[in-house]
C-alpha positions as CSV (number, residue, x, y, z in Angstrom):
1,M,-119.2,125.7,-64.2
2,K,-122.2,127.5,-65.5
3,K,-125.4,126.8,-63.6
4,L,-128.2,125.1,-65.4
5,D,-131.7,126.6,-65.1
6,V,-134.3,123.9,-64.4
7,S,-138.0,123.8,-63.4
8,K,-139.0,122.2,-60.1
9,H,-140.1,119.0,-61.9
10,E,-136.8,118.8,-63.8
11,R,-134.9,119.3,-60.5
12,D,-136.8,116.5,-58.8
13,I,-136.0,114.1,-61.7
14,I,-132.3,115.0,-61.8
15,E,-132.0,114.7,-58.0
16,D,-133.7,111.3,-58.1
17,A,-131.3,110.2,-60.8
18,L,-128.3,111.4,-58.8
19,K,-129.5,109.5,-55.7
20,H,-130.1,106.4,-57.8
21,W,-126.5,106.6,-59.3
22,Q,-125.1,107.0,-55.8
23,E,-127.0,103.9,-54.6
24,Q,-125.6,102.0,-57.6
25,E,-122.1,103.3,-56.7
26,L,-121.8,105.0,-60.1
27,L,-121.3,108.4,-58.6
28,D,-119.7,109.5,-55.3
29,A,-121.5,111.7,-52.9
30,E,-119.1,114.7,-53.3
31,K,-119.5,114.8,-57.1
32,A,-123.3,114.4,-56.7
33,K,-123.3,117.4,-54.3
34,V,-121.3,119.5,-56.9
35,L,-123.7,118.6,-59.7
36,Q,-126.7,119.4,-57.5
37,G,-125.2,122.7,-56.6
38,N,-125.0,123.6,-60.3
39,L,-128.8,123.4,-60.6
40,D,-130.6,126.7,-60.5
41,D,-134.3,127.1,-60.2
42,K,-135.8,128.3,-63.4
43,G,-137.6,131.6,-63.0
44,F,-140.5,132.8,-65.2
45,E,-140.9,130.8,-68.5
46,W,-139.9,133.7,-70.8
47,G,-139.4,131.3,-73.7
48,M,-143.0,130.0,-73.4
49,L,-144.3,133.6,-73.0
50,A,-142.5,134.6,-76.2
51,R,-144.0,131.7,-78.1
52,Y,-147.5,132.5,-77.0
53,A,-147.0,136.2,-77.5
54,F,-146.0,135.7,-81.2
55,W,-148.9,133.3,-81.7
56,I,-151.3,135.8,-80.3
57,A,-149.8,138.6,-82.4
58,L,-150.3,136.6,-85.5
59,A,-153.8,135.6,-84.5
60,S,-154.6,139.3,-83.8
61,L,-153.3,140.2,-87.2
62,I,-155.6,137.7,-88.8
63,F,-158.6,139.0,-86.7
64,S,-157.7,142.5,-87.7
65,V,-157.9,141.6,-91.4
66,V,-161.2,139.8,-90.8
67,S,-162.6,142.8,-88.8
68,L,-161.5,145.1,-91.6
69,F,-163.8,143.3,-94.0
70,S,-166.7,143.0,-91.5
71,D,-166.6,146.6,-90.4
72,G,-169.7,148.4,-91.6
73,Y,-167.8,151.7,-92.1
74,L,-165.5,149.9,-94.6
75,S,-168.3,148.3,-96.7
76,D,-167.8,150.9,-99.4
77,L,-164.1,150.1,-99.6
78,V,-164.9,146.4,-99.9
79,E,-167.3,147.1,-102.8
80,R,-164.7,149.0,-104.6
81,F,-162.3,146.0,-104.4
82,Y,-165.1,143.6,-105.3
83,E,-164.5,144.2,-109.0
84,T,-160.8,144.2,-108.7
85,P,-159.2,141.5,-111.0
86,N,-157.9,138.4,-109.3
87,V,-154.5,139.1,-110.8
88,V,-154.2,142.2,-108.5
89,F,-154.9,140.2,-105.4
90,C,-152.6,137.4,-106.6
91,L,-149.7,139.8,-107.1
92,G,-150.5,141.7,-103.9
93,F,-150.4,138.7,-101.7
94,A,-147.3,137.4,-103.5
95,A,-145.6,140.7,-102.7
96,I,-146.6,140.4,-99.1
97,A,-145.3,136.9,-99.0
98,V,-141.9,138.0,-100.4
99,F,-141.8,140.8,-97.9
100,F,-142.3,138.5,-94.9
101,Y,-139.9,135.8,-96.3
102,A,-137.2,138.5,-96.9
103,L,-137.8,139.9,-93.4
104,G,-137.6,136.3,-92.0
105,F,-134.4,135.5,-93.9
106,R,-132.8,138.7,-92.7
107,N,-133.9,138.3,-89.1
108,K,-132.7,134.7,-89.1
109,A,-129.3,135.7,-90.4
110,N,-128.9,138.5,-87.9
111,N,-130.6,136.8,-84.9
112,P,-130.5,133.1,-85.4
113,D,-131.4,132.5,-81.8
114,K,-134.7,134.3,-82.0
115,N,-136.6,131.2,-83.2
116,F,-140.1,132.4,-82.3
117,S,-140.0,135.7,-84.1
118,N,-138.3,134.1,-87.1
119,E,-140.9,131.4,-87.4
120,T,-143.8,133.9,-87.0
121,L,-142.5,135.9,-89.9
122,M,-142.3,132.7,-92.0
123,L,-145.8,131.7,-90.9
124,A,-147.1,135.1,-92.1
125,G,-145.4,134.6,-95.4
126,A,-146.8,131.1,-95.7
127,F,-150.4,132.4,-95.2
128,A,-149.8,135.1,-97.8
129,T,-148.4,132.4,-100.2
130,A,-151.5,130.3,-99.8
131,A,-153.7,133.3,-100.5
132,S,-151.7,134.2,-103.6
133,I,-151.8,130.7,-104.9
134,G,-155.5,130.6,-104.3
135,F,-156.1,133.7,-106.5
136,L,-153.7,132.2,-109.1
137,G,-155.9,129.2,-109.2
138,Q,-158.9,131.4,-109.9
139,I,-157.0,133.1,-112.7
140,L,-155.7,130.0,-114.5
141,D,-158.5,127.5,-113.7
142,R,-161.6,129.6,-113.9
143,N,-163.4,127.1,-116.2
144,E,-162.0,123.9,-114.7
145,N,-162.2,122.5,-111.2
146,H,-158.7,121.0,-111.2
147,Y,-156.8,122.9,-108.6
148,T,-154.3,120.2,-107.8
149,L,-151.5,121.9,-109.7
150,M,-151.8,124.9,-107.5
151,F,-151.3,122.8,-104.4
152,L,-148.2,121.2,-106.0
153,L,-146.9,124.7,-106.5
154,S,-147.4,125.5,-102.8
155,I,-145.7,122.3,-101.9
156,L,-142.7,123.3,-104.0
157,I,-142.5,126.8,-102.5
158,Y,-142.9,125.7,-98.9
159,G,-140.5,122.8,-99.4
160,V,-137.7,124.9,-101.0
161,L,-138.0,127.6,-98.3
162,A,-138.1,125.0,-95.5
163,V,-134.9,123.4,-96.7
164,K,-133.2,126.7,-97.4
165,I,-133.7,128.1,-93.9
166,K,-134.2,124.8,-92.0
167,S,-137.6,125.8,-90.8
168,K,-139.6,122.9,-89.4
169,L,-142.7,125.1,-89.3
170,L,-142.6,125.5,-93.1
171,W,-141.9,121.8,-93.5
172,V,-145.2,121.2,-91.6
173,F,-146.9,123.5,-94.1
174,T,-145.3,121.4,-96.9
175,L,-146.7,118.2,-95.5
176,V,-150.2,119.8,-94.9
177,A,-150.2,121.1,-98.5
178,L,-149.2,117.6,-99.6
179,G,-152.2,116.2,-97.8
180,I,-154.5,118.8,-99.4
181,W,-153.1,117.9,-102.8
182,F,-153.7,114.2,-102.2
183,A,-157.3,114.9,-101.2
184,T,-158.1,117.2,-104.2
185,E,-156.2,115.0,-106.7
186,T,-158.1,111.8,-105.7
187,A,-161.4,113.8,-105.5
188,Y,-160.8,115.2,-109.0
189,H,-160.2,111.7,-110.4
190,S,-163.4,110.4,-108.8
191,N,-165.5,113.2,-110.3
192,W,-165.5,115.0,-106.9
193,G,-167.2,112.1,-105.2
194,F,-166.4,110.8,-101.8
195,K,-164.9,107.5,-102.9
196,F,-161.8,106.9,-104.9
197,W,-160.9,103.3,-105.9
198,G,-163.6,102.2,-103.4
199,M,-162.1,104.2,-100.5
200,N,-163.6,107.1,-98.6
201,Y,-161.5,109.9,-97.2
202,P,-160.7,108.4,-93.8
203,L,-159.4,105.1,-95.4
204,R,-157.5,107.1,-98.1
205,F,-155.7,109.2,-95.4
206,T,-155.0,106.2,-93.2
207,I,-153.0,104.7,-96.1
208,F,-151.5,108.2,-97.0
209,G,-150.4,108.7,-93.4
210,A,-148.9,105.2,-93.2
211,L,-146.9,105.8,-96.4
212,L,-145.7,109.2,-95.1
213,T,-144.7,107.6,-91.8
214,A,-142.8,104.8,-93.5
215,F,-141.1,107.3,-95.8
216,A,-140.0,109.4,-92.7
217,Y,-138.8,106.3,-90.8
218,F,-137.0,104.3,-93.6
219,I,-136.1,106.7,-96.5
220,Q,-135.9,110.3,-95.3
221,P,-132.8,109.7,-93.0
222,K,-130.9,108.6,-96.1
223,I,-131.7,111.9,-98.0
224,K,-129.1,114.4,-96.7
225,R,-131.0,117.6,-97.7
226,I,-134.2,116.7,-95.8
227,D,-133.0,114.4,-93.0
228,Y,-133.2,117.4,-90.6
229,F,-137.0,117.2,-90.9
230,Q,-137.2,113.4,-90.2
231,S,-138.8,113.7,-86.8
232,T,-141.3,116.3,-88.0
233,S,-142.3,114.1,-91.0
234,F,-142.6,111.1,-88.6
235,V,-144.9,112.9,-86.2
236,V,-147.1,114.5,-89.0
237,G,-147.4,111.1,-90.7
238,L,-148.5,109.5,-87.4
239,L,-151.1,112.2,-86.8
240,Y,-152.4,111.7,-90.4
241,T,-152.7,108.0,-89.8
242,M,-154.1,108.0,-86.3
243,I,-156.7,110.7,-86.9
244,A,-157.9,109.1,-90.1
245,L,-158.0,105.7,-88.5
246,W,-160.0,107.0,-85.6
247,L,-162.5,108.6,-88.0
248,L,-162.6,105.3,-89.9
249,S,-163.5,103.5,-86.7
250,I,-166.5,105.7,-86.4
251,F,-167.7,106.0,-90.0
252,G,-166.3,102.9,-91.6
253,N,-165.7,102.9,-95.3
254,Y,-169.0,104.6,-96.0
255,S,-169.4,107.8,-98.2
256,D,-173.2,108.2,-97.9
257,F,-174.6,109.5,-94.6
258,D,-177.9,107.7,-95.0
259,K,-176.2,104.4,-95.5
260,W,-173.9,105.0,-92.6
261,S,-176.9,106.0,-90.4
262,S,-178.6,102.7,-91.1
263,V,-175.6,100.7,-90.0
264,R,-175.1,99.5,-86.4
265,Q,-171.7,100.2,-85.0
266,Y,-170.9,96.6,-84.2
267,E,-171.0,96.0,-88.0
268,I,-167.8,98.1,-88.4
269,F,-166.3,97.0,-85.1
270,Y,-163.2,95.7,-86.9
271,W,-162.1,99.2,-87.8
272,G,-162.3,100.2,-84.1
273,L,-160.3,97.0,-83.2
274,L,-157.7,98.0,-85.7
275,G,-157.5,101.5,-84.3
276,I,-157.1,100.2,-80.7
277,G,-154.4,97.7,-81.9
278,V,-152.4,100.2,-83.9
279,S,-152.5,102.8,-81.1
280,L,-151.5,100.3,-78.4
281,G,-148.7,99.0,-80.6
282,L,-147.5,102.5,-81.2
283,A,-147.5,103.3,-77.5
284,L,-145.6,100.1,-76.6
285,Y,-143.1,100.8,-79.4
286,G,-142.5,104.3,-78.1
287,M,-142.0,103.0,-74.6
288,K,-139.5,100.4,-75.7
289,T,-137.5,102.7,-78.0
290,K,-137.9,105.8,-75.8
291,D,-139.6,107.6,-78.7
292,H,-141.7,110.0,-76.7
293,A,-143.6,111.3,-79.7
294,A,-144.7,107.8,-80.7
295,R,-145.5,106.9,-77.1
296,D,-147.6,110.0,-76.5
297,I,-149.5,109.8,-79.8
298,G,-150.1,106.1,-79.2
299,F,-151.5,106.5,-75.7
300,V,-153.7,109.5,-76.6
301,F,-155.3,107.6,-79.5
302,F,-155.5,104.4,-77.5
303,I,-157.5,106.2,-74.8
304,L,-159.5,108.1,-77.4
305,N,-160.4,104.9,-79.2
306,L,-161.4,103.2,-76.0
307,Y,-163.7,106.0,-75.0
308,T,-165.2,106.3,-78.5
309,R,-166.2,102.6,-78.3
310,F,-167.4,103.2,-74.7
311,V,-169.8,106.0,-76.0
312,E,-170.8,104.1,-79.1
313,Y,-171.9,100.9,-77.3
314,L,-173.2,102.1,-74.0
315,W,-174.7,105.6,-74.6
316,D,-178.0,104.2,-75.8
317,N,-178.0,101.0,-73.8
318,I,-177.5,102.0,-70.1
319,N,-178.9,104.6,-67.7
320,R,-177.3,108.0,-68.1
321,T,-176.4,108.1,-64.3
322,I,-174.6,104.8,-64.5
323,F,-172.9,105.9,-67.8
324,F,-171.4,109.1,-66.4
325,L,-170.5,107.3,-63.1
326,L,-168.6,104.7,-65.1
327,L,-167.0,107.5,-67.1
328,A,-165.9,109.3,-64.0
329,V,-164.4,106.1,-62.4
330,S,-162.6,105.2,-65.6
331,F,-161.1,108.7,-65.9
332,W,-160.0,108.5,-62.2
333,F,-158.1,105.3,-62.9
334,V,-156.6,106.8,-66.1
335,G,-155.5,109.8,-64.0
336,R,-153.9,107.6,-61.3
337,W,-152.2,105.6,-63.9
338,A,-150.8,108.7,-65.7
339,E,-149.7,110.1,-62.4
340,S,-147.8,107.0,-61.5
341,I,-146.0,107.1,-64.8
342,W,-145.2,110.8,-64.5
343,K,-143.7,110.4,-61.0
344,K,-141.9,107.1,-61.9
345,K,-138.2,107.4,-61.0
346,P,-135.7,107.2,-63.9
347,K,-133.8,103.9,-64.3
348,G,-130.2,104.8,-63.9
């Protein structure tokens, strides 16, 4: 039997589970010893190194481009390109995008197991696509501030490519582009104001995220071509919802900074209460259904909401020494609680 590479923490969990099964007489000692002998300590995390290396490579490429345009020696070159028609940049970035996509398709076909390098190539193509569409918007919409059709085009491109090669990274780009389209479309119809149908951006995106989450949970599993991305859509939808709801708990449904500044936080307490309730409910749902993504997002935003309320209501009302002492004690209890959960033995 081939040995299984595991980390020290994973070994501890598996050994605890084997011991528990023996105590419950679900597994005999000899079989448990054989299974334990097939565990091999995982060496250096080469997979994680590969992921970070490709991310750093991509970031370095972006910084290289930025440095190119900020270098004093190249200012003359920049001035030459300043008068270049937008159509040239549009076609140029489109060609770069096609190059990276073609390279990604080829690399995925020849080396399907090299996920990190394949996704990095697709990510580079996605950035080039965004740049090309941006310049296309300048060409077609020069006298009109309605760019939403351009974002719809990017959604179509990212979505088709994501489905074609089953790339969850490109599916994330699809959903991000969908969010940008939603923001610009509602802003356009509100004459570029901050409110649309009486809702500011945080409230709009709370509803948007909730609809995306509901779509991912109830509808997407029934659509065969995109059911592969159901978990990704669910997580992105939750993040849209919880981030927007957290911002809503701070700013309320206000779109004017002066009006918001004159409002006391207790006057919008109900938004904070809603954020705490939703995040706690999400965490409990995740624990009950063993949905780790829902559980983790719920707990993170539950704690974030609690500490946001803590700062809002106590920062100006108590002594700074006491404030930070309470903060330290509370984080210590949170750490102890998290540690107890982390080390909790698996239930059979």
